[in-house]
C-alpha atoms as one frame of an Amber mdcrd trajectory, in Angstrom:
protein
 120.828  92.262  79.840 124.001  93.886  81.131 124.905  93.795  84.805 124.393
  97.111  86.577 127.487  99.260  87.010 127.103  99.189  90.807 127.594  95.400
  90.800 124.692  94.649  93.170 121.807  92.387  92.375 118.434  94.044  92.727
 116.206  93.994  94.614 118.491  94.727  97.577 117.057  95.259 101.078 118.705
  96.909 104.067 117.356  96.458 107.586 118.751  97.936 110.804 120.423  95.452
 113.142 120.341  97.423 116.397 116.568  98.051 116.533 115.846  94.434 115.606
 118.018  93.179 118.456 116.492  95.711 120.866 112.980  94.831 119.753 113.413
  91.099 120.099 115.356  91.044 123.351 113.655  94.080 124.868 110.184  92.766
 124.138 111.027  89.277 125.349 112.635  90.607 128.514 109.651  92.823 129.242
 107.246  89.893 128.986 109.475  87.663 131.127 109.968  90.285 133.864 106.298
  91.218 134.036 105.295  87.542 134.170 107.696  86.836 137.035 106.515  89.929
 138.917 102.866  88.943 138.460 103.526  85.422 139.704 105.379  86.794 142.760
 102.305  88.726 143.926 100.146  87.165 146.617  97.006  85.474 145.329  94.715
  87.911 147.173  96.534  90.859 145.522  96.114  89.240 142.094  92.424  88.609
 142.826  91.919  92.295 143.697  93.017  93.475 140.229  89.935  94.495 138.261
  89.200  93.688 134.640  89.649  97.352 133.737  93.107  97.412 135.320  94.088
  94.251 133.460  92.777  95.763 130.235  94.840  98.909 130.751  98.013  96.873
 131.336  97.314  94.723 128.262  96.637  97.860 126.158  99.922  99.392 127.354
 101.790  96.204 126.422 100.157  96.106 122.992 101.050  99.778 122.438 104.654
  99.113 123.416 104.865  96.102 121.152 103.314  98.075 118.292 106.121 100.643
 118.676 108.804  97.943 118.824 107.317  96.223 115.781 107.348  99.516 113.866
 111.082  99.870 114.536 111.800  96.253 113.671 109.960  96.410 110.329 111.842
  99.494 109.067 113.722  98.808 105.844 114.853 100.196 102.510 114.563  98.158
  99.317 116.287  99.171  96.091 114.537  97.788  93.020 115.402  98.330  89.377
 112.637 100.958  89.089 113.077 102.789  92.402 113.516 102.774  96.152 110.923
 101.632  98.681 111.344 103.036 102.189 109.386 101.599 105.108 109.659 103.691
 108.282 107.493 102.202 110.997 104.040 101.814 109.482 104.593 104.297 106.645
 105.714 103.166 103.205 107.090 105.511 100.561 108.090 104.821  96.968 110.749
 106.955  95.287 111.904 106.905  91.701 115.663 107.255  91.436 115.220 110.511
  89.482 113.661 112.013  92.654 116.725 111.215  94.787 119.445 113.857  94.599
 121.713 112.628  97.408 122.019 109.915 100.059 123.436 111.236 103.347 124.540
 109.800 106.681 126.425 112.582 108.493 128.527 111.626 111.536 126.263 111.233
 114.561 123.060 111.085 112.519 120.575 108.432 113.656 119.739 107.263 110.141
 120.138 107.995 106.446 118.384 110.928 104.835 117.581 111.362 101.179 117.764
 114.774  99.556 114.909 114.896  97.072 114.618 116.862  93.835 111.675 118.876
  95.208 113.897 120.298  97.988 112.545 118.064 100.740 114.390 115.398 102.706
 113.203 111.916 103.611 114.378 109.692 106.447 115.448 106.115 105.794 115.244
 104.347 109.159 116.220 101.071 107.503 119.855 102.207 107.523 120.771 103.255
 111.064 123.968 105.103 111.912 124.271 103.039 115.099 124.982  99.968 112.945
 128.479 101.353 112.260 130.271  99.669 109.363 127.059  97.972 108.213 125.523
 101.433 107.793 128.581 102.770 105.989 128.491  99.853 103.556 124.742 100.265
 103.023 125.148 103.983 102.267 127.907 103.248  99.741 125.738 100.611  98.059
 122.658 102.839  97.939 124.679 105.764  96.596 126.130 103.517  93.868 122.661
 102.336  92.891 121.280 105.897  92.780 124.312 107.160  90.820 123.998 104.261
  88.386 120.309 105.047  87.875 121.211 108.670  87.044 123.816 107.604  84.474
 122.424 107.710  80.915 122.381 104.383  79.051 123.495 104.029  75.441
């Protein structure tokens, strides 16, 4: 089998660096700060907190962590047969024939795909805030999509 013209081994996965750092350190910091604050309360104040109040705080934490986890798990994976995009808890599969263009305009938060049906799709796995990593990822993804559109002899 010949090597692909784009020179990248597939599957190839891109994940955003910024949201992963924010998720790990932000989540860890939140737990540490809330633990210290709880321990600094007087014992009689802690004893006055009801089970319902504790449940609400725990539910809020779990909701926050669910949001952070959704950001952290975002990714784009190029396979020989197509592109898998995971944005939060939603997973989409695209055949390369569906992808018309890969775009990351200046100031955009993440990559968008122009699709053959006239729609666009976000790719949160490649974040503009990652700077040169994002630029490299866009070049690689464009090369893979262009290579998939090139007829084989």
